[in-house]
N, C-alpha and C positions, 0 to 999 in steps of 0.2 A: 331662129325660128324652129318651132317644134313640128314634128310630123308624126301622125298616128298610123300604125299599121294594124291590119286585121288579117289573121291567117288561122283558119280552122276555129278553134275555141279560145285562142289567146289574143289579147290586145297588147300592143307594144307601143311605147312612147319613145321616140328618138329625138335627141336634141342636136340642133345645128347640122353639121355635115358629118356626123358619126357614120363611119363606113359600114359597121356591122350592127345588127339588132340584138338586144339582150335576149337570150334564149329562155323564154318562159315555156316554150314548147318541148317537143320530144328530145330526149337525150339518150345516146347510145350507151348501153351497159356492155354488151359484147357485139362484135361484128366480124365479118370475114374480109374486111378491107385490109389487105396485107400490109399496107404502109402505116396503118394505125395500131397503136398499142392495144386497142380494144380487140384486136384479132388474136392476141396471145391467149392460149389456153391456160387457165389458172393452174399452177402447180406442175405443168409439163414444160420445162425449159426448152425453148427453141421450137415448140410445136404451135402451129396456127390453126384457127378454125378454117375449114376447107373453103376455098373461093367458090363463087357461083351462087345461084339461087336454088329453087326447087328443093326446099326442105333441108338445107344444110343445118339449120336450127329447127328442131321439131317442136311440137306443141308444148308450151310451158304450163305447169300446174302450181297451184298455191295451197297453203294451209288455210284454215278457216279465217284467221285474221289477216292473212297475207304476210305475216312476219317471215315466213319461209316459202321458198319456191324451188322448183326443180324442172330441168328439161334435159333432153339428150341432143347431141350435135355431132356432126362429122368433122374430122380434123385432117391435117396433112400427113398423118401417119399412114403406113401401108394399109390397104383395104381390110386386111384380116384383123387389124387392131385399131381402126380409126374412129370408132364410135365411143363417145364419153358420156357419162351421166354427171351433170353438174347440179349441185345443191347450193343454194345461196340465201341471202337475206339482204334486202335493200339493193345495193348496187355491187355487192361482192359475193362471189361464188367460189366453189372449189370442186375439183373432180373427185368423186368417191369411188367410181367404178369405171374401168376401161375394158373395152372389148379386146379379146386376145390375150389377156393376162390371167394369172391364176385366180380362180374364184375363191375368195376368202372363206366361204362357207362349205366348199366342196373338197373332194379328195385331191391329192397331189396330181397334177397333170390335167385336171379338168378346168377349162378356160371359160371366162365370161364370153357369151355369144352376143348376137344381136339383141337389143333391148326393146321390149314391147312399148308401144306408144303411150298408153295410159300409165300414169304414175300416181301414187298416193303419198301425200306428205301432210303432217299434222303440226299443231302449234308447239309441239315439243321438239320439232326438227327431225322427227323420225320419218323414215321413208319406206315405201314398199314398191317393188317393181317386178316385172317378169322378164325372163331371158331364156334362150335356148343354148345350153352349154355346148362348147366345142372341145377340141383336144381329146383327152382320154375318156371323156364322159360317155357312158354306154347310151346308145341311141334310144333304148327303152326307158331311160330315166333321165333324159337330158333337158326336159322342160321344167323350169323352176319358177316359183313365186318366192321372192326373198323379202325379208324384213330386216331393216337396219335401225338400230336404236340410237344411232349417233356414234357408236363405237364398234359394236359387234354385229355381224351378219348372221342371221339364222334362217332356216327354211320354213316358210309358211305352208307350202304345198309343193309336191313334186310328182311328175309323171311316174306312174307305177306305185304311188303311195295310196294308202287306204282312204276311201271317200267316207268322211265322218257320217255315222248314222246309217250306213248302208253296208251291212256285212258282206264281204266277198267282192265288193266293187272297188275298182282302182281308177285313179285319175288317168286320163288318156293323154294324147300327144299335143293337146292345145290347152293352155292356161293363159288367159288374158284379161283385159278390162280391170286392171288392178286398182284398188282404192285403199284408203286407210282412215280409220276414225281417230279422234283425239285420244281415245282410250287404248289405241294400239291394235285394234282388230283389223285384220287384213281382209279385204273383199276382192273377189275375183270371179270370172266366168270359167266354168269347167265343162265344156262340151265333150261328147264322145267318150264317156267313161267306159271302162272295160270290165266285164264280169257277167252277172246273171240277168241284169236288166235288159229289156228289149230296147232296140234302137230308138223307139218312140219315147223312151223315158230316161235317156242317158245324158241329158244336158242339165246342168245345174248352175245356179247363182248362189255363191257363198259369201257370207259376212262372218268372219271368224270361222268357227266350226259349225255354224248354223246355215242350212240351206234355206234361203228365203224364197226360192222358186225352183221347180223341177218340171221339165217338159213332160207332157202327157199326163201330168198329175195336177199341177197348179192351174186353177181356172180363174183368170182375171175377172173382176167384177166390172160393171159399167159398160159391157159390150153393147154394140148397136143392136137395136131390136130385141133386147133381152137375151142375146146369145150366151151360150154356156160352153164355148169351145175352150179347150186347154191350150197352153203354150205348145207350139210345135218346135220352136227353136228360139234362141236368144242371139241377137246380132252382136258381132265381134266389136269390142271396144265401145259398146253402148250401154254398159252397166255401170251405175254410179251409186255410191253411198254418201250420205252427209256425214259431217265430222262428229255429230252427236251419236251416230250409230242407231238412229231412229228411223230415218226415211231412206228409201232407195228408189231408183229410177232405172228403167230398162226399156229397150226396144227389141222387137222381134216379130215372129209370125205366129198366128193362131193356126189351128188345124182346119179352119173353115175355107171357104172359097178364096181363090187367089185375088179376087177383085176387092176383098175387104179384110184380108188376113193380117196385114201389117199394122202394128200398134205401137204406141209408146204408153207405158204404164207407170204410175206413181204409187208405190206401196201395193202393187198388184191390182190397181184400179186403172182402167183404161181412161186416158185423158185425151188422146187423139187416135182415131182409127181411120185407116184408108177406106174411102168410099162414103164417108160421112161428111156433113157440111159444118164447118166451124162457125160459131156466132160472128156476125159481121162480114161473112163472105157469102157469095152467091152460088158457088159451085162446090162439088164434093172434092175432098182431098184425093189427089191422084198419086202423090209421092211425099214422103217425109225425108228430106235430104240429110238433115243432121238433127240430133237430139242430145242433150246433156243436162247434168245437174251440177250446180256449184256446191262447195262445201257447206254453205249455210242452208241448203235445202231448196233453193230456187230451181225450178225446172224450165227448160227452154226447148223449143223445136222450131225448125223452119222447113218450108217445103213449098209445094205447088198445088194448084187446083186443076180440075179437069179442063177448065177453060184457059189454062195457061197463066193464071195469075199467081204470083208468088206471095208468101206471107211469112211473118215471124211472130211467135207467141211466147209469152213468159207467164208462167203460173196460170195458164188458162186464159190470159187476156191477150187479145190481138193487138199488137203494137203498131204494125204497119203492113201495108200490102202494095203491090205494084200499082203505080199511078197516084199514090198519096203524095201530097206536098212534102218536101224535105223540111223538117222543123229547123228554123234558123238558117235555111239554105238561101240560095240566090233567088231573085225574083222569078217566079214561074217554074222553079226547079222541082221535079218530081222523082219518086223512086222509079227506076226503069231497068228493064232487062235487055235493052237494045244491044249492049256490048257484053253483058255477062248474064247468061240465061237464068241462073237462080236468083238474081237481084240481091239477096241478102247473103252475107258471108261471115259474120261474127256475132257472138252472143256472150255477154259477160255481166255479172252483177255481184254486189257485195251484201253484207248483212245489214247495212244501213238503209237499204232501199234504193241505192243508186244502181243504174244499169246503163249498158252501152250495147248498141247493135250496129253492124256495118251494112251499108247498102250502096249499090251503084245507082247513078242518077241520070237524068236526061241532059246533063251538061254536055254540049256537043264536043267539048275538048276532051279526048280520052286521057289526057294527062291530069285531069282534075275532076273526073266523074265518079270517084268513090269517096264516101264520107263515113265517119263514125259519129253516131248520134248519141248524145248524152241525155238520159232521162226523158226522151221523146220531146225535148224542148230546144236543143241547140246542137250545133255542129262542134264536136270536140276536136276532131282533126279531119283534114281533107287530103286526098292524094295530091301531091305537089307541094305540101307544106315543107318548110326547111327543117333540117335535123342538125342537132349539135353532136358531132361525132367525137370530138376530143375532150368534151366536158369542160371547156374553158368559159362556158356561159355565153358564147356568141355563135350566131349562125354564119360562120365564116369558113365552112368546110366544103362548100360546093356539093352539098348532099341534100337530097329531097326524097320524100316518100314516093315510091313508084307503085308498089302493090302491097296492100294489106293481106297477109296470109290468112287463109280460112281458119277460123276458130282458134288461132294461135294467140290467145290473149287471156288475161284475167284482170279483175278489179279488186283492189284491197280496201279494207275498212278505213284505212287512214288516207284514202283519196288518191291512190296511184293506179293508173291504168298501164299495165305491162303488155307489150305486144311484140310480134315478130313481123317484119316487113322487108320487102325488097327495096333497095335504094337506087337512085339514079343521080346523075349530075345535071347541071343546067342545060347541057346539050342533049339530054334525054338518053345518055349512054348508061347502061347498067353498071353499077360499081360494087354490088354485092348485096348481102343480107345482114340484118341486125336484130338483136333483142334489145328493145328500148323501153323506156317508161316516160309517162307524162302525167303531171298533176291535174286532177279535176279542178277546173277553175271555180273558186268560191266568190260570191258577191262581196265587193269591198266598196267603200265610198268612192274611191277613184274609178274602180271598174264600173260601178253603176253610173257615174257621171259620164265616162267615156261612152258607155253603151247608149246612154240617153242622147248624147251628142251625135252619135253615128247611126242611131236607129237600129242598133244591134240587139239581138235577142240573147239574154243571159239567163242562167239558171237562178 
């Protein structure tokens, strides 16, 4: 006798009394489950990814096509040398930089420090990242933005270095929001430069050697009520460039009233502004919780209204808000902030038009109340779905999704959704954190037949 299983976005057909279900769903690439080989840090014999949750694996980033990806993670090495930067493709990665070791691009005795969150990686496998050096590095020149061409490390910008196009001005103690184009141009935020500029004009956004915006000078178009305020500052880790090096996206404050000064801008044009009302919503924006741009140029934002309603927007289109039905969800299930105040927690898309966003729902069971929605049409994954830890193709590891980590995901052009999540066992005990991937389900004759029989909604 056959049995049909539905979990998240995957359909499984089991025959007879088969004990385990074929794993069409999420498979672990790396984890910090000590008993699993997936916890071994690639290239560091005997070193494991550090146990626990709470960002042991940080946000992953992809190249335009998704052929290459990168993330930072913590390991079981001593604290002064436990962070690693992993670059990979598919399901295989390697450590290229480790905290507390000699910085390959710097003077002898200058050590790699903590690595900034945002990373840039392109379709040639080249990488850009920011770090604050330790060891013998002079404190006046220890903030670095680094470019790696796959073999050699070079400095793209350094604290104390000259600001391009501004004679006498030097980069200050913060360099972050690093990105990279397919042509190898490194993008970054450079606030608090030092020199002759007034403090109202010393924040910059750079792509390569070109400043795309400067505080106190650049005036975003599209401001509410025809405003002409200049940028006052740019938010940390909120500046992005696309892989083509054509479009950029940033968040920050204008010089105007604090009730309407926070904006997100696409190519210096305001697309969302605090205090204004988005199409499809009934109250003004009170906060913008997160904003980002993917390498193909899609921009995203999520936030809240003055009335407490949460929302998520992609390329100016409202996708969902608190109280909306969950596409492909359970009967009567809606987007809800009852257990998670922001409601929405993840945003990802690829160049093919596919997209995924995450939301918490009205499901009364807190073990199953978070979902990932694919193309606003179906549930791709749900909290509580089983996970294949050992890669044997079976859900036989007593491992389930516990918490989807905020924004820690990306979607590739060949149909893979990569994400970071906390895991639990069947007894609801936490077992660690993992970097996983799952294929976007495509319609097939069998899939359409099963979906029709079960009344399931498919893409």
